[in-house]
PDBQT receptor file of N, H, CA, C and O in Angstrom, charges set to zero:
ATOM      1  N   MET A   1     370.771 233.363 324.952  1.00  0.00    +0.000 N 
ATOM      2  CA  MET A   1     370.440 232.043 324.442  1.00  0.00    +0.000 C 
ATOM      3  C   MET A   1     370.189 232.045 322.924  1.00  0.00    +0.000 C 
ATOM      4  O   MET A   1     370.358 231.014 322.272  1.00  0.00    +0.000 OA
ATOM      5  N   GLU A   2     369.798 233.166 322.374  1.00  0.00    +0.000 N 
ATOM      6  H   GLU A   2     369.661 234.003 322.904  1.00  0.00    +0.000 HD
ATOM      7  CA  GLU A   2     369.540 233.221 320.935  1.00  0.00    +0.000 C 
ATOM      8  C   GLU A   2     370.791 232.961 320.114  1.00  0.00    +0.000 C 
ATOM      9  O   GLU A   2     370.689 232.479 318.986  1.00  0.00    +0.000 OA
ATOM     10  N   GLN A   3     371.956 233.261 320.639  1.00  0.00    +0.000 N 
ATOM     11  H   GLN A   3     372.040 233.652 321.556  1.00  0.00    +0.000 HD
ATOM     12  CA  GLN A   3     373.193 233.077 319.894  1.00  0.00    +0.000 C 
ATOM     13  C   GLN A   3     373.623 231.614 319.813  1.00  0.00    +0.000 C 
ATOM     14  O   GLN A   3     374.550 231.287 319.072  1.00  0.00    +0.000 OA
ATOM     15  N   LEU A   4     372.962 230.728 320.567  1.00  0.00    +0.000 N 
ATOM     16  H   LEU A   4     372.210 230.994 321.169  1.00  0.00    +0.000 HD
ATOM     17  CA  LEU A   4     373.291 229.306 320.503  1.00  0.00    +0.000 C 
ATOM     18  C   LEU A   4     372.884 228.731 319.153  1.00  0.00    +0.000 C 
ATOM     19  O   LEU A   4     371.995 229.259 318.484  1.00  0.00    +0.000 OA
ATOM     20  N   ASN A   5     373.535 227.656 318.765  1.00  0.00    +0.000 N 
ATOM     21  H   ASN A   5     374.256 227.227 319.308  1.00  0.00    +0.000 HD
ATOM     22  CA  ASN A   5     373.221 226.967 317.517  1.00  0.00    +0.000 C 
ATOM     23  C   ASN A   5     372.128 225.936 317.798  1.00  0.00    +0.000 C 
ATOM     24  O   ASN A   5     372.419 224.771 318.069  1.00  0.00    +0.000 OA
ATOM     25  N   TRP A   6     370.867 226.373 317.730  1.00  0.00    +0.000 N 
ATOM     26  H   TRP A   6     370.630 227.320 317.509  1.00  0.00    +0.000 HD
ATOM     27  CA  TRP A   6     369.730 225.512 318.028  1.00  0.00    +0.000 C 
ATOM     28  C   TRP A   6     369.495 224.539 316.883  1.00  0.00    +0.000 C 
ATOM     29  O   TRP A   6     369.468 224.935 315.718  1.00  0.00    +0.000 OA
ATOM     30  N   GLN A   7     369.324 223.259 317.221  1.00  0.00    +0.000 N 
ATOM     31  H   GLN A   7     369.346 222.937 318.167  1.00  0.00    +0.000 HD
ATOM     32  CA  GLN A   7     369.068 222.219 316.236  1.00  0.00    +0.000 C 
ATOM     33  C   GLN A   7     367.628 221.750 316.387  1.00  0.00    +0.000 C 
ATOM     34  O   GLN A   7     367.223 221.293 317.457  1.00  0.00    +0.000 OA
ATOM     35  N   LYS A   8     366.862 221.866 315.313  1.00  0.00    +0.000 N 
ATOM     36  H   LYS A   8     367.190 222.236 314.444  1.00  0.00    +0.000 HD
ATOM     37  CA  LYS A   8     365.446 221.477 315.327  1.00  0.00    +0.000 C 
ATOM     38  C   LYS A   8     365.312 219.995 314.989  1.00  0.00    +0.000 C 
ATOM     39  O   LYS A   8     366.065 219.466 314.172  1.00  0.00    +0.000 OA
ATOM     40  N   SER A   9     364.361 219.340 315.613  1.00  0.00    +0.000 N 
ATOM     41  H   SER A   9     363.749 219.770 316.277  1.00  0.00    +0.000 HD
ATOM     42  CA  SER A   9     364.088 217.942 315.329  1.00  0.00    +0.000 C 
ATOM     43  C   SER A   9     363.690 217.754 313.873  1.00  0.00    +0.000 C 
ATOM     44  O   SER A   9     362.903 218.539 313.344  1.00  0.00    +0.000 OA
ATOM     45  N   SER A  10     364.213 216.744 313.226  1.00  0.00    +0.000 N 
ATOM     46  H   SER A  10     364.852 216.107 313.656  1.00  0.00    +0.000 HD
ATOM     47  CA  SER A  10     363.874 216.478 311.828  1.00  0.00    +0.000 C 
ATOM     48  C   SER A  10     362.457 215.928 311.689  1.00  0.00    +0.000 C 
ATOM     49  O   SER A  10     361.923 215.888 310.580  1.00  0.00    +0.000 OA
ATOM     50  N   PHE A  11     361.840 215.506 312.782  1.00  0.00    +0.000 N 
ATOM     51  H   PHE A  11     362.273 215.539 313.683  1.00  0.00    +0.000 HD
ATOM     52  CA  PHE A  11     360.471 214.994 312.754  1.00  0.00    +0.000 C 
ATOM     53  C   PHE A  11     359.442 216.117 312.836  1.00  0.00    +0.000 C 
ATOM     54  O   PHE A  11     358.243 215.853 312.747  1.00  0.00    +0.000 OA
ATOM     55  N   SER A  12     359.875 217.340 313.002  1.00  0.00    +0.000 N 
ATOM     56  H   SER A  12     360.849 217.554 313.075  1.00  0.00    +0.000 HD
ATOM     57  CA  SER A  12     358.975 218.456 313.230  1.00  0.00    +0.000 C 
ATOM     58  C   SER A  12     358.246 218.922 311.980  1.00  0.00    +0.000 C 
ATOM     59  O   SER A  12     357.099 219.361 312.068  1.00  0.00    +0.000 OA
ATOM     60  N   GLY A  13     358.870 218.838 310.840  1.00  0.00    +0.000 N 
ATOM     61  H   GLY A  13     359.802 218.482 310.768  1.00  0.00    +0.000 HD
ATOM     62  CA  GLY A  13     358.260 219.342 309.615  1.00  0.00    +0.000 C 
ATOM     63  C   GLY A  13     358.157 220.857 309.641  1.00  0.00    +0.000 C 
ATOM     64  O   GLY A  13     358.980 221.534 310.258  1.00  0.00    +0.000 OA
ATOM     65  N   ASP A  14     357.152 221.380 308.975  1.00  0.00    +0.000 N 
ATOM     66  H   ASP A  14     356.483 220.830 308.475  1.00  0.00    +0.000 HD
ATOM     67  CA  ASP A  14     356.968 222.822 308.889  1.00  0.00    +0.000 C 
ATOM     68  C   ASP A  14     356.058 223.362 309.987  1.00  0.00    +0.000 C 
ATOM     69  O   ASP A  14     355.776 224.560 310.017  1.00  0.00    +0.000 OA
ATOM     70  N   GLN A  15     355.605 222.513 310.871  1.00  0.00    +0.000 N 
ATOM     71  H   GLN A  15     355.835 221.540 310.846  1.00  0.00    +0.000 HD
ATOM     72  CA  GLN A  15     354.688 222.948 311.915  1.00  0.00    +0.000 C 
ATOM     73  C   GLN A  15     355.456 223.523 313.092  1.00  0.00    +0.000 C 
ATOM     74  O   GLN A  15     356.670 223.350 313.204  1.00  0.00    +0.000 OA
ATOM     75  N   ALA A  16     354.739 224.204 313.960  1.00  0.00    +0.000 N 
ATOM     76  H   ALA A  16     353.753 224.344 313.869  1.00  0.00    +0.000 HD
ATOM     77  CA  ALA A  16     355.375 224.884 315.092  1.00  0.00    +0.000 C 
ATOM     78  C   ALA A  16     355.581 223.979 316.298  1.00  0.00    +0.000 C 
ATOM     79  O   ALA A  16     356.082 224.447 317.321  1.00  0.00    +0.000 OA
ATOM     80  N   ASN A  17     355.218 222.711 316.221  1.00  0.00    +0.000 N 
ATOM     81  H   ASN A  17     354.811 222.331 315.390  1.00  0.00    +0.000 HD
ATOM     82  CA  ASN A  17     355.361 221.826 317.375  1.00  0.00    +0.000 C 
ATOM     83  C   ASN A  17     356.707 221.113 317.339  1.00  0.00    +0.000 C 
ATOM     84  O   ASN A  17     356.784 219.892 317.197  1.00  0.00    +0.000 OA
ATOM     85  N   CYS A  18     357.757 221.902 317.472  1.00  0.00    +0.000 N 
ATOM     86  H   CYS A  18     357.695 222.894 317.588  1.00  0.00    +0.000 HD
ATOM     87  CA  CYS A  18     359.125 221.395 317.351  1.00  0.00    +0.000 C 
ATOM     88  C   CYS A  18     359.872 221.528 318.677  1.00  0.00    +0.000 C 
ATOM     89  O   CYS A  18     359.622 222.439 319.467  1.00  0.00    +0.000 OA
ATOM     90  N   ILE A  19     360.765 220.622 318.888  1.00  0.00    +0.000 N 
ATOM     91  H   ILE A  19     360.968 219.883 318.246  1.00  0.00    +0.000 HD
ATOM     92  CA  ILE A  19     361.699 220.707 320.006  1.00  0.00    +0.000 C 
ATOM     93  C   ILE A  19     363.058 221.042 319.410  1.00  0.00    +0.000 C 
ATOM     94  O   ILE A  19     363.458 220.476 318.392  1.00  0.00    +0.000 OA
ATOM     95  N   GLU A  20     363.760 221.964 320.050  1.00  0.00    +0.000 N 
ATOM     96  H   GLU A  20     363.435 222.424 320.877  1.00  0.00    +0.000 HD
ATOM     97  CA  GLU A  20     365.096 222.351 319.613  1.00  0.00    +0.000 C 
ATOM     98  C   GLU A  20     366.087 222.092 320.743  1.00  0.00    +0.000 C 
ATOM     99  O   GLU A  20     365.753 222.227 321.920  1.00  0.00    +0.000 OA
ATOM    100  N   VAL A  21     367.298 221.723 320.374  1.00  0.00    +0.000 N 
ATOM    101  H   VAL A  21     367.569 221.614 319.418  1.00  0.00    +0.000 HD
ATOM    102  CA  VAL A  21     368.347 221.410 321.346  1.00  0.00    +0.000 C 
ATOM    103  C   VAL A  21     369.608 222.186 320.972  1.00  0.00    +0.000 C 
ATOM    104  O   VAL A  21     369.926 222.345 319.793  1.00  0.00    +0.000 OA
ATOM    105  N   ALA A  22     370.317 222.663 321.985  1.00  0.00    +0.000 N 
ATOM    106  H   ALA A  22     370.059 222.535 322.943  1.00  0.00    +0.000 HD
ATOM    107  CA  ALA A  22     371.601 223.340 321.781  1.00  0.00    +0.000 C 
ATOM    108  C   ALA A  22     372.522 222.966 322.941  1.00  0.00    +0.000 C 
ATOM    109  O   ALA A  22     372.072 222.438 323.958  1.00  0.00    +0.000 OA
ATOM    110  N   SER A  23     373.797 223.240 322.778  1.00  0.00    +0.000 N 
ATOM    111  H   SER A  23     374.163 223.668 321.952  1.00  0.00    +0.000 HD
ATOM    112  CA  SER A  23     374.734 222.998 323.877  1.00  0.00    +0.000 C 
ATOM    113  C   SER A  23     375.759 224.118 323.939  1.00  0.00    +0.000 C 
ATOM    114  O   SER A  23     376.141 224.702 322.924  1.00  0.00    +0.000 OA
ATOM    115  N   ALA A  24     376.188 224.395 325.150  1.00  0.00    +0.000 N 
ATOM    116  H   ALA A  24     375.878 223.921 325.974  1.00  0.00    +0.000 HD
ATOM    117  CA  ALA A  24     377.224 225.409 325.386  1.00  0.00    +0.000 C 
ATOM    118  C   ALA A  24     377.695 225.298 326.825  1.00  0.00    +0.000 C 
ATOM    119  O   ALA A  24     376.913 224.978 327.721  1.00  0.00    +0.000 OA
ATOM    120  N   ASP A  25     378.949 225.558 327.037  1.00  0.00    +0.000 N 
ATOM    121  H   ASP A  25     379.584 225.818 326.309  1.00  0.00    +0.000 HD
ATOM    122  CA  ASP A  25     379.523 225.610 328.385  1.00  0.00    +0.000 C 
ATOM    123  C   ASP A  25     379.232 224.354 329.213  1.00  0.00    +0.000 C 
ATOM    124  O   ASP A  25     378.995 224.441 330.418  1.00  0.00    +0.000 OA
ATOM    125  N   GLY A  26     379.250 223.194 328.565  1.00  0.00    +0.000 N 
ATOM    126  H   GLY A  26     379.442 223.123 327.586  1.00  0.00    +0.000 HD
ATOM    127  CA  GLY A  26     379.048 221.946 329.282  1.00  0.00    +0.000 C 
ATOM    128  C   GLY A  26     377.613 221.668 329.682  1.00  0.00    +0.000 C 
ATOM    129  O   GLY A  26     377.364 220.790 330.508  1.00  0.00    +0.000 OA
ATOM    130  N   ARG A  27     376.666 222.394 329.118  1.00  0.00    +0.000 N 
ATOM    131  H   ARG A  27     376.868 223.108 328.447  1.00  0.00    +0.000 HD
ATOM    132  CA  ARG A  27     375.241 222.213 329.419  1.00  0.00    +0.000 C 
ATOM    133  C   ARG A  27     374.501 221.902 328.123  1.00  0.00    +0.000 C 
ATOM    134  O   ARG A  27     374.936 222.290 327.038  1.00  0.00    +0.000 OA
ATOM    135  N   ALA A  28     373.388 221.206 328.248  1.00  0.00    +0.000 N 
ATOM    136  H   ALA A  28     373.034 220.891 329.129  1.00  0.00    +0.000 HD
ATOM    137  CA  ALA A  28     372.483 220.959 327.128  1.00  0.00    +0.000 C 
ATOM    138  C   ALA A  28     371.214 221.762 327.390  1.00  0.00    +0.000 C 
ATOM    139  O   ALA A  28     370.727 221.809 328.519  1.00  0.00    +0.000 OA
ATOM    140  N   TYR A  29     370.682 222.388 326.352  1.00  0.00    +0.000 N 
ATOM    141  H   TYR A  29     371.078 222.350 325.434  1.00  0.00    +0.000 HD
ATOM    142  CA  TYR A  29     369.496 223.235 326.474  1.00  0.00    +0.000 C 
ATOM    143  C   TYR A  29     368.412 222.719 325.544  1.00  0.00    +0.000 C 
ATOM    144  O   TYR A  29     368.690 222.336 324.407  1.00  0.00    +0.000 OA
ATOM    145  N   ILE A  30     367.181 222.711 326.026  1.00  0.00    +0.000 N 
ATOM    146  H   ILE A  30     366.955 223.023 326.949  1.00  0.00    +0.000 HD
ATOM    147  CA  ILE A  30     366.034 222.237 325.257  1.00  0.00    +0.000 C 
ATOM    148  C   ILE A  30     364.954 223.305 325.314  1.00  0.00    +0.000 C 
ATOM    149  O   ILE A  30     364.703 223.889 326.368  1.00  0.00    +0.000 OA
ATOM    150  N   ARG A  31     364.311 223.561 324.166  1.00  0.00    +0.000 N 
ATOM    151  H   ARG A  31     364.515 223.087 323.309  1.00  0.00    +0.000 HD
ATOM    152  CA  ARG A  31     363.213 224.526 324.141  1.00  0.00    +0.000 C 
ATOM    153  C   ARG A  31     362.199 224.114 323.072  1.00  0.00    +0.000 C 
ATOM    154  O   ARG A  31     362.489 223.293 322.201  1.00  0.00    +0.000 OA
ATOM    155  N   GLU A  32     361.024 224.694 323.158  1.00  0.00    +0.000 N 
ATOM    156  H   GLU A  32     360.789 225.360 323.865  1.00  0.00    +0.000 HD
ATOM    157  CA  GLU A  32     360.008 224.524 322.123  1.00  0.00    +0.000 C 
ATOM    158  C   GLU A  32     360.160 225.675 321.140  1.00  0.00    +0.000 C 
ATOM    159  O   GLU A  32     360.354 226.820 321.547  1.00  0.00    +0.000 OA
ATOM    160  N   SER A  33     360.072 225.377 319.860  1.00  0.00    +0.000 N 
ATOM    161  H   SER A  33     359.915 224.446 319.530  1.00  0.00    +0.000 HD
ATOM    162  CA  SER A  33     360.267 226.441 318.872  1.00  0.00    +0.000 C 
ATOM    163  C   SER A  33     359.153 227.476 318.911  1.00  0.00    +0.000 C 
ATOM    164  O   SER A  33     359.384 228.634 318.563  1.00  0.00    +0.000 OA
ATOM    165  N   ASP A  34     357.940 227.085 319.327  1.00  0.00    +0.000 N 
ATOM    166  H   ASP A  34     357.752 226.145 319.609  1.00  0.00    +0.000 HD
ATOM    167  CA  ASP A  34     356.848 228.056 319.387  1.00  0.00    +0.000 C 
ATOM    168  C   ASP A  34     356.846 228.863 320.681  1.00  0.00    +0.000 C 
ATOM    169  O   ASP A  34     356.070 229.809 320.811  1.00  0.00    +0.000 OA
ATOM    170  N   ASP A  35     357.702 228.507 321.643  1.00  0.00    +0.000 N 
ATOM    171  H   ASP A  35     358.333 227.739 321.538  1.00  0.00    +0.000 HD
ATOM    172  CA  ASP A  35     357.868 229.280 322.876  1.00  0.00    +0.000 C 
ATOM    173  C   ASP A  35     359.345 229.264 323.252  1.00  0.00    +0.000 C 
ATOM    174  O   ASP A  35     359.722 228.620 324.231  1.00  0.00    +0.000 OA
ATOM    175  N   PRO A  36     360.187 229.961 322.494  1.00  0.00    +0.000 N 
ATOM    176  CA  PRO A  36     361.633 229.887 322.726  1.00  0.00    +0.000 C 
ATOM    177  C   PRO A  36     362.106 230.575 324.005  1.00  0.00    +0.000 C 
ATOM    178  O   PRO A  36     363.293 230.516 324.326  1.00  0.00    +0.000 OA
ATOM    179  N   THR A  37     361.212 231.221 324.734  1.00  0.00    +0.000 N 
ATOM    180  H   THR A  37     360.248 231.269 324.474  1.00  0.00    +0.000 HD
ATOM    181  CA  THR A  37     361.630 231.869 325.980  1.00  0.00    +0.000 C 
ATOM    182  C   THR A  37     361.719 230.886 327.135  1.00  0.00    +0.000 C 
ATOM    183  O   THR A  37     362.394 231.162 328.127  1.00  0.00    +0.000 OA
ATOM    184  N   THR A  38     361.049 229.742 327.026  1.00  0.00    +0.000 N 
ATOM    185  H   THR A  38     360.501 229.518 326.220  1.00  0.00    +0.000 HD
ATOM    186  CA  THR A  38     361.109 228.716 328.065  1.00  0.00    +0.000 C 
ATOM    187  C   THR A  38     362.175 227.707 327.678  1.00  0.00    +0.000 C 
ATOM    188  O   THR A  38     362.039 227.003 326.677  1.00  0.00    +0.000 OA
ATOM    189  N   ILE A  39     363.236 227.637 328.473  1.00  0.00    +0.000 N 
ATOM    190  H   ILE A  39     363.346 228.208 329.286  1.00  0.00    +0.000 HD
ATOM    191  CA  ILE A  39     364.379 226.774 328.161  1.00  0.00    +0.000 C 
ATOM    192  C   ILE A  39     364.688 225.891 329.361  1.00  0.00    +0.000 C 
ATOM    193  O   ILE A  39     364.752 226.365 330.495  1.00  0.00    +0.000 OA
ATOM    194  N   VAL A  40     364.876 224.619 329.100  1.00  0.00    +0.000 N 
ATOM    195  H   VAL A  40     364.824 224.235 328.179  1.00  0.00    +0.000 HD
ATOM    196  CA  VAL A  40     365.284 223.661 330.124  1.00  0.00    +0.000 C 
ATOM    197  C   VAL A  40     366.774 223.410 329.953  1.00  0.00    +0.000 C 
ATOM    198  O   VAL A  40     367.236 223.114 328.851  1.00  0.00    +0.000 OA
ATOM    199  N   ALA A  41     367.525 223.527 331.041  1.00  0.00    +0.000 N 
ATOM    200  H   ALA A  41     367.149 223.767 331.936  1.00  0.00    +0.000 HD
ATOM    201  CA  ALA A  41     368.965 223.267 331.014  1.00  0.00    +0.000 C 
ATOM    202  C   ALA A  41     369.258 221.990 331.791  1.00  0.00    +0.000 C 
ATOM    203  O   ALA A  41     368.680 221.749 332.851  1.00  0.00    +0.000 OA
ATOM    204  N   THR A  42     370.153 221.182 331.258  1.00  0.00    +0.000 N 
ATOM    205  H   THR A  42     370.623 221.378 330.397  1.00  0.00    +0.000 HD
ATOM    206  CA  THR A  42     370.550 219.948 331.924  1.00  0.00    +0.000 C 
ATOM    207  C   THR A  42     371.998 219.639 331.523  1.00  0.00    +0.000 C 
ATOM    208  O   THR A  42     372.622 220.395 330.779  1.00  0.00    +0.000 OA
ATOM    209  N   THR A  43     372.504 218.548 332.015  1.00  0.00    +0.000 N 
ATOM    210  H   THR A  43     371.997 217.934 332.620  1.00  0.00    +0.000 HD
ATOM    211  CA  THR A  43     373.851 218.122 331.624  1.00  0.00    +0.000 C 
ATOM    212  C   THR A  43     373.739 217.174 330.427  1.00  0.00    +0.000 C 
ATOM    213  O   THR A  43     372.706 216.528 330.248  1.00  0.00    +0.000 OA
ATOM    214  N   PRO A  44     374.775 217.087 329.620  1.00  0.00    +0.000 N 
ATOM    215  CA  PRO A  44     374.750 216.128 328.515  1.00  0.00    +0.000 C 
ATOM    216  C   PRO A  44     374.538 214.694 328.990  1.00  0.00    +0.000 C 
ATOM    217  O   PRO A  44     373.887 213.910 328.299  1.00  0.00    +0.000 OA
ATOM    218  N   THR A  45     375.068 214.341 330.143  1.00  0.00    +0.000 N 
ATOM    219  H   THR A  45     375.597 214.977 330.705  1.00  0.00    +0.000 HD
ATOM    220  CA  THR A  45     374.898 212.984 330.677  1.00  0.00    +0.000 C 
ATOM    221  C   THR A  45     373.441 212.706 331.014  1.00  0.00    +0.000 C 
ATOM    222  O   THR A  45     372.930 211.631 330.698  1.00  0.00    +0.000 OA
ATOM    223  N   LYS A  46     372.770 213.652 331.645  1.00  0.00    +0.000 N 
ATOM    224  H   LYS A  46     373.186 214.525 331.901  1.00  0.00    +0.000 HD
ATOM    225  CA  LYS A  46     371.354 213.468 331.977  1.00  0.00    +0.000 C 
ATOM    226  C   LYS A  46     370.493 213.443 330.723  1.00  0.00    +0.000 C 
ATOM    227  O   LYS A  46     369.534 212.675 330.647  1.00  0.00    +0.000 OA
ATOM    228  N   LEU A  47     370.822 214.273 329.741  1.00  0.00    +0.000 N 
ATOM    229  H   LEU A  47     371.601 214.898 329.804  1.00  0.00    +0.000 HD
ATOM    230  CA  LEU A  47     370.072 214.261 328.493  1.00  0.00    +0.000 C 
ATOM    231  C   LEU A  47     370.254 212.924 327.783  1.00  0.00    +0.000 C 
ATOM    232  O   LEU A  47     369.292 212.372 327.250  1.00  0.00    +0.000 OA
ATOM    233  N   ALA A  48     371.464 212.403 327.771  1.00  0.00    +0.000 N 
ATOM    234  H   ALA A  48     372.246 212.851 328.204  1.00  0.00    +0.000 HD
ATOM    235  CA  ALA A  48     371.723 211.107 327.138  1.00  0.00    +0.000 C 
ATOM    236  C   ALA A  48     370.941 209.992 327.828  1.00  0.00    +0.000 C 
ATOM    237  O   ALA A  48     370.413 209.103 327.160  1.00  0.00    +0.000 OA
ATOM    238  N   ALA A  49     370.863 210.030 329.152  1.00  0.00    +0.000 N 
ATOM    239  H   ALA A  49     371.292 210.753 329.695  1.00  0.00    +0.000 HD
ATOM    240  CA  ALA A  49     370.097 209.023 329.893  1.00  0.00    +0.000 C 
ATOM    241  C   ALA A  49     368.614 209.128 329.552  1.00  0.00    +0.000 C 
ATOM    242  O   ALA A  49     367.948 208.108 329.372  1.00  0.00    +0.000 OA
ATOM    243  N   TRP A  50     368.089 210.352 329.461  1.00  0.00    +0.000 N 
ATOM    244  H   TRP A  50     368.630 211.181 329.607  1.00  0.00    +0.000 HD
ATOM    245  CA  TRP A  50     366.683 210.540 329.121  1.00  0.00    +0.000 C 
ATOM    246  C   TRP A  50     366.408 210.051 327.703  1.00  0.00    +0.000 C 
ATOM    247  O   TRP A  50     365.409 209.372 327.466  1.00  0.00    +0.000 OA
ATOM    248  N   LEU A  51     367.287 210.392 326.756  1.00  0.00    +0.000 N 
ATOM    249  H   LEU A  51     368.098 210.943 326.949  1.00  0.00    +0.000 HD
ATOM    250  CA  LEU A  51     367.110 209.935 325.379  1.00  0.00    +0.000 C 
ATOM    251  C   LEU A  51     367.141 208.413 325.291  1.00  0.00    +0.000 C 
ATOM    252  O   LEU A  51     366.361 207.820 324.546  1.00  0.00    +0.000 OA
ATOM    253  N   HIS A  52     368.028 207.781 326.037  1.00  0.00    +0.000 N 
ATOM    254  H   HIS A  52     368.662 208.262 326.642  1.00  0.00    +0.000 HD
ATOM    255  CA  HIS A  52     368.096 206.321 326.061  1.00  0.00    +0.000 C 
ATOM    256  C   HIS A  52     366.768 205.740 326.552  1.00  0.00    +0.000 C 
ATOM    257  O   HIS A  52     366.255 204.782 325.975  1.00  0.00    +0.000 OA
ATOM    258  N   SER A  53     366.217 206.321 327.615  1.00  0.00    +0.000 N 
ATOM    259  H   SER A  53     366.635 207.100 328.084  1.00  0.00    +0.000 HD
ATOM    260  CA  SER A  53     364.933 205.859 328.145  1.00  0.00    +0.000 C 
ATOM    261  C   SER A  53     363.805 206.096 327.143  1.00  0.00    +0.000 C 
ATOM    262  O   SER A  53     362.929 205.247 326.979  1.00  0.00    +0.000 OA
ATOM    263  N   ALA A  54     363.827 207.245 326.477  1.00  0.00    +0.000 N 
ATOM    264  H   ALA A  54     364.539 207.935 326.610  1.00  0.00    +0.000 HD
ATOM    265  CA  ALA A  54     362.790 207.542 325.485  1.00  0.00    +0.000 C 
ATOM    266  C   ALA A  54     362.854 206.556 324.319  1.00  0.00    +0.000 C 
ATOM    267  O   ALA A  54     361.822 206.078 323.847  1.00  0.00    +0.000 OA
ATOM    268  N   LYS A  55     364.059 206.256 323.862  1.00  0.00    +0.000 N 
ATOM    269  H   LYS A  55     364.897 206.644 324.245  1.00  0.00    +0.000 HD
ATOM    270  CA  LYS A  55     364.211 205.297 322.766  1.00  0.00    +0.000 C 
ATOM    271  C   LYS A  55     363.745 203.903 323.178  1.00  0.00    +0.000 C 
ATOM    272  O   LYS A  55     363.302 203.123 322.335  1.00  0.00    +0.000 OA
ATOM    273  N   ALA A  56     363.842 203.589 324.456  1.00  0.00    +0.000 N 
ATOM    274  H   ALA A  56     364.202 204.222 325.141  1.00  0.00    +0.000 HD
ATOM    275  CA  ALA A  56     363.412 202.287 324.963  1.00  0.00    +0.000 C 
ATOM    276  C   ALA A  56     361.901 202.237 325.193  1.00  0.00    +0.000 C 
ATOM    277  O   ALA A  56     361.366 201.196 325.573  1.00  0.00    +0.000 OA
ATOM    278  N   GLY A  57     361.212 203.356 324.966  1.00  0.00    +0.000 N 
ATOM    279  H   GLY A  57     361.646 204.202 324.658  1.00  0.00    +0.000 HD
ATOM    280  CA  GLY A  57     359.762 203.373 325.085  1.00  0.00    +0.000 C 
ATOM    281  C   GLY A  57     359.212 203.706 326.459  1.00  0.00    +0.000 C 
ATOM    282  O   GLY A  57     358.008 203.582 326.683  1.00  0.00    +0.000 OA
ATOM    283  N   GLU A  58     360.056 204.123 327.375  1.00  0.00    +0.000 N 
ATOM    284  H   GLU A  58     361.034 204.225 327.193  1.00  0.00    +0.000 HD
ATOM    285  CA  GLU A  58     359.607 204.386 328.743  1.00  0.00    +0.000 C 
ATOM    286  C   GLU A  58     358.616 205.537 328.869  1.00  0.00    +0.000 C 
ATOM    287  O   GLU A  58     357.921 205.642 329.880  1.00  0.00    +0.000 OA
ATOM    288  N   PHE A  59     358.539 206.407 327.855  1.00  0.00    +0.000 N 
ATOM    289  H   PHE A  59     359.103 206.322 327.034  1.00  0.00    +0.000 HD
ATOM    290  CA  PHE A  59     357.647 207.562 327.931  1.00  0.00    +0.000 C 
ATOM    291  C   PHE A  59     356.528 207.491 326.906  1.00  0.00    +0.000 C 
ATOM    292  O   PHE A  59     355.815 208.474 326.703  1.00  0.00    +0.000 OA
ATOM    293  N   ASP A  60     356.362 206.346 326.257  1.00  0.00    +0.000 N 
ATOM    294  H   ASP A  60     356.941 205.548 326.422  1.00  0.00    +0.000 HD
ATOM    295  CA  ASP A  60     355.348 206.217 325.224  1.00  0.00    +0.000 C 
ATOM    296  C   ASP A  60     353.939 206.501 325.736  1.00  0.00    +0.000 C 
ATOM    297  O   ASP A  60     353.100 206.998 324.985  1.00  0.00    +0.000 OA
ATOM    298  N   HIS A  61     353.672 206.196 326.988  1.00  0.00    +0.000 N 
ATOM    299  H   HIS A  61     354.354 205.792 327.598  1.00  0.00    +0.000 HD
ATOM    300  CA  HIS A  61     352.319 206.400 327.536  1.00  0.00    +0.000 C 
ATOM    301  C   HIS A  61     351.929 207.880 327.555  1.00  0.00    +0.000 C 
ATOM    302  O   HIS A  61     350.743 208.194 327.654  1.00  0.00    +0.000 OA
ATOM    303  N   PHE A  62     352.892 208.787 327.463  1.00  0.00    +0.000 N 
ATOM    304  H   PHE A  62     353.855 208.531 327.382  1.00  0.00    +0.000 HD
ATOM    305  CA  PHE A  62     352.573 210.223 327.410  1.00  0.00    +0.000 C 
ATOM    306  C   PHE A  62     352.031 210.643 326.044  1.00  0.00    +0.000 C 
ATOM    307  O   PHE A  62     351.387 211.687 325.938  1.00  0.00    +0.000 OA
ATOM    308  N   THR A  63     352.274 209.862 325.013  1.00  0.00    +0.000 N 
ATOM    309  H   THR A  63     352.797 209.014 325.099  1.00  0.00    +0.000 HD
ATOM    310  CA  THR A  63     351.866 210.226 323.671  1.00  0.00    +0.000 C 
ATOM    311  C   THR A  63     350.667 209.430 323.173  1.00  0.00    +0.000 C 
ATOM    312  O   THR A  63     350.195 209.653 322.058  1.00  0.00    +0.000 OA
ATOM    313  N   GLU A  64     350.181 208.522 323.972  1.00  0.00    +0.000 N 
ATOM    314  H   GLU A  64     350.564 208.341 324.878  1.00  0.00    +0.000 HD
ATOM    315  CA  GLU A  64     349.028 207.699 323.561  1.00  0.00    +0.000 C 
ATOM    316  C   GLU A  64     347.743 208.506 323.724  1.00  0.00    +0.000 C 
ATOM    317  O   GLU A  64     347.540 209.186 324.729  1.00  0.00    +0.000 OA
ATOM    318  N   ALA A  65     346.889 208.415 322.718  1.00  0.00    +0.000 N 
ATOM    319  H   ALA A  65     347.054 207.862 321.902  1.00  0.00    +0.000 HD
ATOM    320  CA  ALA A  65     345.618 209.160 322.761  1.00  0.00    +0.000 C 
ATOM    321  C   ALA A  65     344.548 208.390 323.506  1.00  0.00    +0.000 C 
ATOM    322  O   ALA A  65     343.421 208.868 323.637  1.00  0.00    +0.000 OA
TER     323      ALA A  65
C-alpha cells in the first residue's frame, strides 16, 4: 500500500489529523496519515456516494461539539 499515490486533504494543514485517499486496481483506499496501517477499501462508486452525502451535510452531526 505504501507504493500507492496517496493524496492528502488540503484542509489538513501541517497537523497529523489528515485523511489520505488513493486508488488502484478499481478500488479506492482511505487512511489516516497518523495511522497509515489502518486502511479502508471501497469502490469508487461507493466513495462517490459517500462524498455526495457528506457534501449534502448528512454527517455534520458527527463533527458538532
